[in-house]
Each structure stands twice: as C-alpha cells, then as structure tokens.
ChimeraX commands (.cxc) that place a marker at each C-alpha (Angstrom):
marker #1 position 0.20,0.25,-0.04 radius 0.5
marker #1 position 1.31,3.50,-0.63 radius 0.5
marker #1 position -0.99,6.58,-0.55 radius 0.5
marker #1 position -0.05,9.85,-1.24 radius 0.5
marker #1 position -0.08,12.77,1.76 radius 0.5
marker #1 position -2.65,15.39,-0.39 radius 0.5
marker #1 position -1.93,17.63,2.98 radius 0.5
marker #1 position 0.11,18.11,6.44 radius 0.5
marker #1 position -1.79,20.94,8.37 radius 0.5
marker #1 position -1.37,21.70,11.92 radius 0.5
marker #1 position -2.38,24.33,14.15 radius 0.5
marker #1 position -1.96,26.25,18.04 radius 0.5
marker #1 position -4.32,26.06,20.46 radius 0.5
marker #1 position -7.28,28.73,19.98 radius 0.5
marker #1 position -10.46,29.45,22.37 radius 0.5
marker #1 position -13.09,27.07,20.51 radius 0.5
marker #1 position -16.58,26.36,22.36 radius 0.5
marker #1 position -18.80,28.65,24.30 radius 0.5
marker #1 position -16.84,28.72,27.36 radius 0.5
marker #1 position -13.99,29.55,25.26 radius 0.5
marker #1 position -12.34,26.30,25.74 radius 0.5
marker #1 position -8.49,26.03,24.37 radius 0.5
marker #1 position -8.07,23.22,21.58 radius 0.5
marker #1 position -6.17,22.59,18.32 radius 0.5
marker #1 position -8.46,20.94,16.78 radius 0.5
marker #1 position -8.53,24.00,14.13 radius 0.5
marker #1 position -5.80,23.08,11.56 radius 0.5
marker #1 position -4.34,24.38,8.52 radius 0.5
marker #1 position -2.10,22.94,5.12 radius 0.5
marker #1 position 1.94,24.03,5.60 radius 0.5
marker #1 position 4.00,23.63,2.73 radius 0.5
marker #1 position 7.68,22.25,3.15 radius 0.5
marker #1 position 9.45,19.56,5.86 radius 0.5
marker #1 position 7.62,19.98,8.88 radius 0.5
marker #1 position 9.79,17.96,11.07 radius 0.5
marker #1 position 7.96,14.85,13.45 radius 0.5
marker #1 position 8.65,14.03,16.95 radius 0.5
marker #1 position 7.60,11.31,18.59 radius 0.5
marker #1 position 5.45,14.05,20.25 radius 0.5
marker #1 position 4.25,15.60,16.77 radius 0.5
marker #1 position 4.87,18.03,14.10 radius 0.5
marker #1 position 6.22,21.00,15.16 radius 0.5
marker #1 position 4.89,23.86,15.24 radius 0.5
marker #1 position 1.10,21.21,16.15 radius 0.5
marker #1 position -0.67,22.06,19.95 radius 0.5
marker #1 position -3.29,20.39,21.61 radius 0.5
marker #1 position -5.30,22.00,24.29 radius 0.5
marker #1 position -6.26,19.04,26.61 radius 0.5
marker #1 position -2.75,17.08,27.09 radius 0.5
marker #1 position -4.87,15.13,29.51 radius 0.5
marker #1 position -6.39,12.91,26.33 radius 0.5
marker #1 position -5.21,14.34,22.82 radius 0.5
marker #1 position -1.64,14.65,22.40 radius 0.5
marker #1 position 1.35,12.12,23.75 radius 0.5
marker #1 position 3.15,9.22,22.38 radius 0.5
marker #1 position 0.40,7.65,21.79 radius 0.5
marker #1 position -1.58,9.83,19.66 radius 0.5
marker #1 position 1.47,11.82,17.87 radius 0.5
marker #1 position -0.17,12.69,14.55 radius 0.5
marker #1 position -3.71,11.79,13.67 radius 0.5
marker #1 position -4.54,11.26,10.37 radius 0.5
marker #1 position -7.94,11.52,8.43 radius 0.5
marker #1 position -9.48,10.66,4.29 radius 0.5
marker #1 position -11.01,13.16,2.58 radius 0.5
marker #1 position -13.22,9.62,1.16 radius 0.5
marker #1 position -15.46,10.37,4.40 radius 0.5
marker #1 position -16.11,13.50,3.43 radius 0.5
marker #1 position -19.09,13.17,0.76 radius 0.5
marker #1 position -20.64,10.54,3.29 radius 0.5
marker #1 position -20.76,13.89,6.13 radius 0.5
marker #1 position -22.39,16.28,3.64 radius 0.5
marker #1 position -24.55,13.41,2.79 radius 0.5
marker #1 position -25.85,12.66,6.05 radius 0.5
marker #1 position -25.68,16.06,7.62 radius 0.5
marker #1 position -25.53,18.08,4.97 radius 0.5
marker #1 position -22.92,20.98,3.66 radius 0.5
marker #1 position -20.54,22.66,6.02 radius 0.5
marker #1 position -18.20,25.06,5.65 radius 0.5
marker #1 position -15.63,22.87,7.54 radius 0.5
marker #1 position -16.16,20.26,4.80 radius 0.5
marker #1 position -14.99,21.83,1.97 radius 0.5
marker #1 position -11.49,21.58,2.56 radius 0.5
marker #1 position -8.62,19.17,4.56 radius 0.5
marker #1 position -8.93,19.85,8.55 radius 0.5
marker #1 position -12.25,19.47,9.11 radius 0.5
marker #1 position -11.71,16.43,11.58 radius 0.5
marker #1 position -8.66,18.30,13.40 radius 0.5
marker #1 position -6.78,16.06,11.08 radius 0.5
marker #1 position -2.28,16.05,10.81 radius 0.5
marker #1 position -2.41,13.52,7.64 radius 0.5
marker #1 position -5.13,14.12,5.10 radius 0.5
marker #1 position -5.25,11.60,1.97 radius 0.5
marker #1 position -7.91,9.98,0.10 radius 0.5
marker #1 position -8.75,6.32,-0.54 radius 0.5
marker #1 position -7.93,4.97,2.27 radius 0.5
marker #1 position -10.35,3.86,5.54 radius 0.5
marker #1 position -10.05,2.36,8.39 radius 0.5
marker #1 position -11.59,-0.66,6.87 radius 0.5
marker #1 position -7.41,-0.85,5.69 radius 0.5
marker #1 position -5.77,0.03,7.83 radius 0.5
marker #1 position -4.79,-2.03,10.88 radius 0.5
marker #1 position -3.66,-1.81,14.43 radius 0.5
marker #1 position 0.56,-2.09,14.23 radius 0.5
marker #1 position 0.32,-1.19,10.71 radius 0.5
marker #1 position 4.61,0.51,10.25 radius 0.5
marker #1 position 4.50,3.36,7.51 radius 0.5
marker #1 position 7.45,4.99,5.71 radius 0.5
marker #1 position 6.50,8.62,5.04 radius 0.5
marker #1 position 9.23,10.90,4.15 radius 0.5
marker #1 position 12.50,10.84,6.39 radius 0.5
marker #1 position 9.71,9.22,9.25 radius 0.5
marker #1 position 8.50,5.78,10.00 radius 0.5
marker #1 position 5.49,5.56,11.69 radius 0.5
marker #1 position 2.70,2.92,13.87 radius 0.5
marker #1 position -0.63,2.66,13.46 radius 0.5
marker #1 position -1.21,2.76,17.17 radius 0.5
marker #1 position -5.55,3.24,17.84 radius 0.5
marker #1 position -8.41,4.74,16.33 radius 0.5
marker #1 position -9.97,7.77,17.70 radius 0.5
marker #1 position -12.31,7.85,20.49 radius 0.5
marker #1 position -14.33,11.16,19.21 radius 0.5
marker #1 position -14.66,14.24,22.14 radius 0.5
marker #1 position -17.58,16.71,21.94 radius 0.5
marker #1 position -15.82,19.58,20.50 radius 0.5
marker #1 position -16.73,17.90,17.40 radius 0.5
marker #1 position -20.04,19.18,17.99 radius 0.5
marker #1 position -19.34,22.81,17.67 radius 0.5
marker #1 position -17.00,22.88,15.28 radius 0.5
marker #1 position -19.52,20.81,12.71 radius 0.5
marker #1 position -22.36,23.39,14.80 radius 0.5
marker #1 position -24.21,19.52,15.15 radius 0.5
marker #1 position -24.95,18.67,18.82 radius 0.5
marker #1 position -25.00,14.69,18.15 radius 0.5
marker #1 position -21.88,14.80,15.68 radius 0.5
marker #1 position -19.29,12.79,18.31 radius 0.5
marker #1 position -21.96,10.10,18.94 radius 0.5
marker #1 position -22.28,10.12,14.39 radius 0.5
marker #1 position -18.58,10.00,14.31 radius 0.5
marker #1 position -18.23,6.88,17.07 radius 0.5
marker #1 position -21.62,5.15,15.93 radius 0.5
marker #1 position -19.76,5.36,11.90 radius 0.5
marker #1 position -16.59,4.06,12.49 radius 0.5
marker #1 position -15.09,7.22,10.67 radius 0.5
marker #1 position -13.32,7.91,12.78 radius 0.5
marker #1 position -9.66,8.31,11.34 radius 0.5
marker #1 position -6.84,6.88,13.29 radius 0.5
marker #1 position -3.46,7.78,15.30 radius 0.5
marker #1 position 0.40,6.92,14.98 radius 0.5
marker #1 position 3.17,6.73,17.50 radius 0.5
marker #1 position 6.90,7.73,15.72 radius 0.5
marker #1 position 9.07,5.17,15.68 radius 0.5
marker #1 position 11.45,6.91,13.84 radius 0.5
marker #1 position 11.67,10.80,13.80 radius 0.5
marker #1 position 12.80,13.02,11.11 radius 0.5
marker #1 position 11.08,15.45,8.16 radius 0.5
marker #1 position 7.99,15.23,6.39 radius 0.5
marker #1 position 6.13,17.00,3.98 radius 0.5
marker #1 position 2.62,17.04,1.40 radius 0.5
marker #1 position 3.66,15.08,-1.44 radius 0.5
marker #1 position 5.16,12.10,0.39 radius 0.5
marker #1 position 4.71,9.35,-0.17 radius 0.5
marker #1 position 3.05,7.00,2.42 radius 0.5
marker #1 position 3.90,3.65,2.12 radius 0.5
marker #1 position 3.57,0.29,4.14 radius 0.5
marker #1 position 6.46,-1.13,5.53 radius 0.5
marker #1 position 5.18,-4.28,7.67 radius 0.5
marker #1 position 1.53,-5.27,8.51 radius 0.5
marker #1 position 2.08,-8.02,11.89 radius 0.5
marker #1 position -1.92,-7.89,12.95 radius 0.5
marker #1 position -3.76,-8.49,9.76 radius 0.5
marker #1 position -6.34,-9.34,11.52 radius 0.5
marker #1 position -7.11,-6.74,13.54 radius 0.5
marker #1 position -8.93,-3.61,11.55 radius 0.5
marker #1 position -9.52,-0.72,12.97 radius 0.5
marker #1 position -12.71,-1.68,12.29 radius 0.5
marker #1 position -12.83,-5.10,14.96 radius 0.5
marker #1 position -11.51,-2.43,17.15 radius 0.5
marker #1 position -14.11,0.18,16.69 radius 0.5
marker #1 position -17.04,-2.89,16.68 radius 0.5
marker #1 position -15.55,-4.43,20.50 radius 0.5
marker #1 position -15.34,-0.67,21.47 radius 0.5
marker #1 position -18.92,0.72,20.54 radius 0.5
marker #1 position -21.54,-2.02,19.61 radius 0.5
marker #1 position -20.00,-5.39,20.72 radius 0.5
marker #1 position -18.82,-4.03,23.91 radius 0.5
marker #1 position -19.79,-7.48,25.82 radius 0.5
marker #1 position -17.96,-9.30,23.71 radius 0.5
marker #1 position -15.46,-10.86,26.19 radius 0.5
marker #1 position -13.02,-13.45,23.94 radius 0.5
marker #1 position -12.59,-10.38,22.27 radius 0.5
marker #1 position -11.77,-7.95,24.67 radius 0.5
marker #1 position -9.62,-10.47,25.69 radius 0.5
marker #1 position -7.83,-10.91,22.58 radius 0.5
marker #1 position -7.85,-7.38,21.66 radius 0.5
marker #1 position -5.92,-6.79,25.80 radius 0.5
marker #1 position -3.17,-9.48,24.69 radius 0.5
marker #1 position -2.19,-6.96,21.01 radius 0.5
marker #1 position 1.00,-5.55,21.75 radius 0.5
marker #1 position 0.95,-2.69,19.61 radius 0.5
marker #1 position -2.35,-1.43,21.57 radius 0.5
marker #1 position -1.92,1.25,23.72 radius 0.5
marker #1 position -1.99,0.92,28.06 radius 0.5
marker #1 position -5.15,3.10,27.67 radius 0.5
marker #1 position -7.26,0.31,25.53 radius 0.5
marker #1 position -5.44,-2.19,27.38 radius 0.5
marker #1 position -6.91,-0.72,30.27 radius 0.5
marker #1 position -10.22,-0.21,29.26 radius 0.5
marker #1 position -10.21,-3.88,27.84 radius 0.5
marker #1 position -9.39,-5.21,31.37 radius 0.5
marker #1 position -11.69,-3.55,33.21 radius 0.5
marker #1 position -15.21,-4.24,31.13 radius 0.5
marker #1 position -13.55,-8.09,31.68 radius 0.5
marker #1 position -12.93,-7.64,35.16 radius 0.5
marker #1 position -16.41,-5.81,35.69 radius 0.5
marker #1 position -18.63,-6.26,33.35 radius 0.5
marker #1 position -19.77,-2.82,32.81 radius 0.5
marker #1 position -19.72,-0.52,29.83 radius 0.5
marker #1 position -17.73,2.79,30.68 radius 0.5
marker #1 position -20.21,6.14,30.65 radius 0.5
marker #1 position -19.26,8.04,27.10 radius 0.5
marker #1 position -21.22,11.03,28.49 radius 0.5
marker #1 position -18.89,13.13,28.93 radius 0.5
marker #1 position -16.40,12.39,26.58 radius 0.5
marker #1 position -19.51,12.60,23.70 radius 0.5
marker #1 position -21.65,15.63,24.91 radius 0.5
marker #1 position -19.24,17.62,27.17 radius 0.5
marker #1 position -18.34,19.07,30.74 radius 0.5
marker #1 position -22.46,19.69,31.08 radius 0.5
marker #1 position -23.63,17.07,29.37 radius 0.5
marker #1 position -26.42,14.88,31.20 radius 0.5
marker #1 position -28.34,13.01,28.34 radius 0.5
marker #1 position -27.96,9.45,27.13 radius 0.5
marker link #1:1,2 radius 0.2
marker link #1:2,3 radius 0.2
marker link #1:3,4 radius 0.2
marker link #1:4,5 radius 0.2
marker link #1:5,6 radius 0.2
marker link #1:6,7 radius 0.2
marker link #1:7,8 radius 0.2
marker link #1:8,9 radius 0.2
marker link #1:9,10 radius 0.2
marker link #1:10,11 radius 0.2
marker link #1:11,12 radius 0.2
marker link #1:12,13 radius 0.2
marker link #1:13,14 radius 0.2
marker link #1:14,15 radius 0.2
marker link #1:15,16 radius 0.2
marker link #1:16,17 radius 0.2
marker link #1:17,18 radius 0.2
marker link #1:18,19 radius 0.2
marker link #1:19,20 radius 0.2
marker link #1:20,21 radius 0.2
marker link #1:21,22 radius 0.2
marker link #1:22,23 radius 0.2
marker link #1:23,24 radius 0.2
marker link #1:24,25 radius 0.2
marker link #1:25,26 radius 0.2
marker link #1:26,27 radius 0.2
marker link #1:27,28 radius 0.2
marker link #1:28,29 radius 0.2
marker link #1:29,30 radius 0.2
marker link #1:30,31 radius 0.2
marker link #1:31,32 radius 0.2
marker link #1:32,33 radius 0.2
marker link #1:33,34 radius 0.2
marker link #1:34,35 radius 0.2
marker link #1:35,36 radius 0.2
marker link #1:36,37 radius 0.2
marker link #1:37,38 radius 0.2
marker link #1:38,39 radius 0.2
marker link #1:39,40 radius 0.2
marker link #1:40,41 radius 0.2
marker link #1:41,42 radius 0.2
marker link #1:42,43 radius 0.2
marker link #1:43,44 radius 0.2
marker link #1:44,45 radius 0.2
marker link #1:45,46 radius 0.2
marker link #1:46,47 radius 0.2
marker link #1:47,48 radius 0.2
marker link #1:48,49 radius 0.2
marker link #1:49,50 radius 0.2
marker link #1:50,51 radius 0.2
marker link #1:51,52 radius 0.2
marker link #1:52,53 radius 0.2
marker link #1:53,54 radius 0.2
marker link #1:54,55 radius 0.2
marker link #1:55,56 radius 0.2
marker link #1:56,57 radius 0.2
marker link #1:57,58 radius 0.2
marker link #1:58,59 radius 0.2
marker link #1:59,60 radius 0.2
marker link #1:60,61 radius 0.2
marker link #1:61,62 radius 0.2
marker link #1:62,63 radius 0.2
marker link #1:63,64 radius 0.2
marker link #1:64,65 radius 0.2
marker link #1:65,66 radius 0.2
marker link #1:66,67 radius 0.2
marker link #1:67,68 radius 0.2
marker link #1:68,69 radius 0.2
marker link #1:69,70 radius 0.2
marker link #1:70,71 radius 0.2
marker link #1:71,72 radius 0.2
marker link #1:72,73 radius 0.2
marker link #1:73,74 radius 0.2
marker link #1:74,75 radius 0.2
marker link #1:75,76 radius 0.2
marker link #1:76,77 radius 0.2
marker link #1:77,78 radius 0.2
marker link #1:78,79 radius 0.2
marker link #1:79,80 radius 0.2
marker link #1:80,81 radius 0.2
marker link #1:81,82 radius 0.2
marker link #1:82,83 radius 0.2
marker link #1:83,84 radius 0.2
marker link #1:84,85 radius 0.2
marker link #1:85,86 radius 0.2
marker link #1:86,87 radius 0.2
marker link #1:87,88 radius 0.2
marker link #1:88,89 radius 0.2
marker link #1:89,90 radius 0.2
marker link #1:90,91 radius 0.2
marker link #1:91,92 radius 0.2
marker link #1:92,93 radius 0.2
marker link #1:93,94 radius 0.2
marker link #1:94,95 radius 0.2
marker link #1:95,96 radius 0.2
marker link #1:96,97 radius 0.2
marker link #1:97,98 radius 0.2
marker link #1:98,99 radius 0.2
marker link #1:99,100 radius 0.2
marker link #1:100,101 radius 0.2
marker link #1:101,102 radius 0.2
marker link #1:102,103 radius 0.2
marker link #1:103,104 radius 0.2
marker link #1:104,105 radius 0.2
marker link #1:105,106 radius 0.2
marker link #1:106,107 radius 0.2
marker link #1:107,108 radius 0.2
marker link #1:108,109 radius 0.2
marker link #1:109,110 radius 0.2
marker link #1:110,111 radius 0.2
marker link #1:111,112 radius 0.2
marker link #1:112,113 radius 0.2
marker link #1:113,114 radius 0.2
marker link #1:114,115 radius 0.2
marker link #1:115,116 radius 0.2
marker link #1:116,117 radius 0.2
marker link #1:117,118 radius 0.2
marker link #1:118,119 radius 0.2
marker link #1:119,120 radius 0.2
marker link #1:120,121 radius 0.2
marker link #1:121,122 radius 0.2
marker link #1:122,123 radius 0.2
marker link #1:123,124 radius 0.2
marker link #1:124,125 radius 0.2
marker link #1:125,126 radius 0.2
marker link #1:126,127 radius 0.2
marker link #1:127,128 radius 0.2
marker link #1:128,129 radius 0.2
marker link #1:129,130 radius 0.2
marker link #1:130,131 radius 0.2
marker link #1:131,132 radius 0.2
marker link #1:132,133 radius 0.2
marker link #1:133,134 radius 0.2
marker link #1:134,135 radius 0.2
marker link #1:135,136 radius 0.2
marker link #1:136,137 radius 0.2
marker link #1:137,138 radius 0.2
marker link #1:138,139 radius 0.2
marker link #1:139,140 radius 0.2
marker link #1:140,141 radius 0.2
marker link #1:141,142 radius 0.2
marker link #1:142,143 radius 0.2
marker link #1:143,144 radius 0.2
marker link #1:144,145 radius 0.2
marker link #1:145,146 radius 0.2
marker link #1:146,147 radius 0.2
marker link #1:147,148 radius 0.2
marker link #1:148,149 radius 0.2
marker link #1:149,150 radius 0.2
marker link #1:150,151 radius 0.2
marker link #1:151,152 radius 0.2
marker link #1:152,153 radius 0.2
marker link #1:153,154 radius 0.2
marker link #1:154,155 radius 0.2
marker link #1:155,156 radius 0.2
marker link #1:156,157 radius 0.2
marker link #1:157,158 radius 0.2
marker link #1:158,159 radius 0.2
marker link #1:159,160 radius 0.2
marker link #1:160,161 radius 0.2
marker link #1:161,162 radius 0.2
marker link #1:162,163 radius 0.2
marker link #1:163,164 radius 0.2
marker link #1:164,165 radius 0.2
marker link #1:165,166 radius 0.2
marker link #1:166,167 radius 0.2
marker link #1:167,168 radius 0.2
marker link #1:168,169 radius 0.2
marker link #1:169,170 radius 0.2
marker link #1:170,171 radius 0.2
marker link #1:171,172 radius 0.2
marker link #1:172,173 radius 0.2
marker link #1:173,174 radius 0.2
marker link #1:174,175 radius 0.2
marker link #1:175,176 radius 0.2
marker link #1:176,177 radius 0.2
marker link #1:177,178 radius 0.2
marker link #1:178,179 radius 0.2
marker link #1:179,180 radius 0.2
marker link #1:180,181 radius 0.2
marker link #1:181,182 radius 0.2
marker link #1:182,183 radius 0.2
marker link #1:183,184 radius 0.2
marker link #1:184,185 radius 0.2
marker link #1:185,186 radius 0.2
marker link #1:186,187 radius 0.2
marker link #1:187,188 radius 0.2
marker link #1:188,189 radius 0.2
marker link #1:189,190 radius 0.2
marker link #1:190,191 radius 0.2
marker link #1:191,192 radius 0.2
marker link #1:192,193 radius 0.2
marker link #1:193,194 radius 0.2
marker link #1:194,195 radius 0.2
marker link #1:195,196 radius 0.2
marker link #1:196,197 radius 0.2
marker link #1:197,198 radius 0.2
marker link #1:198,199 radius 0.2
marker link #1:199,200 radius 0.2
marker link #1:200,201 radius 0.2
marker link #1:201,202 radius 0.2
marker link #1:202,203 radius 0.2
marker link #1:203,204 radius 0.2
marker link #1:204,205 radius 0.2
marker link #1:205,206 radius 0.2
marker link #1:206,207 radius 0.2
marker link #1:207,208 radius 0.2
marker link #1:208,209 radius 0.2
marker link #1:209,210 radius 0.2
marker link #1:210,211 radius 0.2
marker link #1:211,212 radius 0.2
marker link #1:212,213 radius 0.2
marker link #1:213,214 radius 0.2
marker link #1:214,215 radius 0.2
marker link #1:215,216 radius 0.2
marker link #1:216,217 radius 0.2
marker link #1:217,218 radius 0.2
marker link #1:218,219 radius 0.2
marker link #1:219,220 radius 0.2
marker link #1:220,221 radius 0.2
marker link #1:221,222 radius 0.2
marker link #1:222,223 radius 0.2
marker link #1:223,224 radius 0.2
marker link #1:224,225 radius 0.2
marker link #1:225,226 radius 0.2
marker link #1:226,227 radius 0.2
marker link #1:227,228 radius 0.2
marker link #1:228,229 radius 0.2
marker link #1:229,230 radius 0.2
marker link #1:230,231 radius 0.2
marker link #1:231,232 radius 0.2
view
C-alpha cells in the first residue's frame, strides 16, 4: 500500500466552543518539510493534553474519502470544503479504517510511523460541525480516523508517499477494534484478544481489562456530549 499525503496540517491552541476552551482542532495545511518528533509535528498544539497528544497520539490521520458521506448525512458544512475538518494532521484520499490495521508500520519522508489506535471522538466535534450529536455520529459510523506513534523521527511534507512497510496484525483492522469498543461491547473473547495485542496503547488495554473485570461499559457521555452534558 502506497498513499500520497495530500495535505499536512498543523494548528495552535485557540479558544474554542461556547466556554472558550483551548483547542488545536482548527488546523491548516502547511507547505514544505515539518519535523515530526515522537510527540508530534513541530508547530502543532493540543489544548487538552490529558486526552490528546502524547506518544500514542502523535499524529491524527483522516481520509477525505469520508467527507462525501458526511455531507450526505449532515448536509453541507463549510469545514468540509477543505482538509482539516476533523482536526487531522494527515489528509489522504482512498483509504479507510477497514484498510488500516493496528500496528501497521508506514514510512513517510524521513519518519517511520506505527498505527497505535483509532480516534475516540469527543464533544468538540459537535461545535466544530454545528451538529449537537456529531461526536456520537462519528463513533457510531466508525469513520473516526486513526493515530500514529512515531518510531523514527524525521522531516515530512505534503506530497510525500506514505508507504506500508509491515503489517504484523492483518486480522485486526481498525473497524474490528471499533466494533469491540462501541458495538459488541460485551464480547469477552474479543476483549481478551484485544488486551493481548502488543501495539495496543495502555489506555485501551486497561479499558478492555476493566470491562472484563467489571462486566460494565464505561460512561461515554462526558466525552461525547461535553463536561456539562447529562443526556444519554
């Protein structure tokens, strides 16, 4: 698999939403090489470092293949006119979560990346799209995008080839993980398998083990609706 990185996007933390919470979701394309470190792209920012950024979420990738589906579902939105609608750092066209597996290793420019997890959408998408249930829609659809951890730091640029180097877990596409997380939430066998996957970030491993231990699914309301949300 070889893809072209159509756009490379970064953004600084700015006030966002009705309460002015800091967020780096508004990202813009940049030209020329940008250094990619283990913590992300130079010049890129995240407002909530507890839930965004860090080595397991260094870069977010979202494919514009999904944009047409979103227009059909929620109607036209100005943010869908250009790459970056979902706060993504990498924009391509022609690959989806069904085509990407956990642990996939890609070369891009002078860097080497590893797929670490899918995105768990949060309430900021509701304001970004002026759609009160957008985060819930993204979660249900599986059109979440995905994150990389950086195995080798180096410069990357729009136009670079994103080339698959290794696929250690071909039976674990990101769609399978999404089903376990959000649809087949009581699949104990699947959760046990998931918890044993070496590339899985510790946060997701603990989630799977906690479900197995308690038999309960975590409360998603705060993440999907926001700090003040109480509806189901």
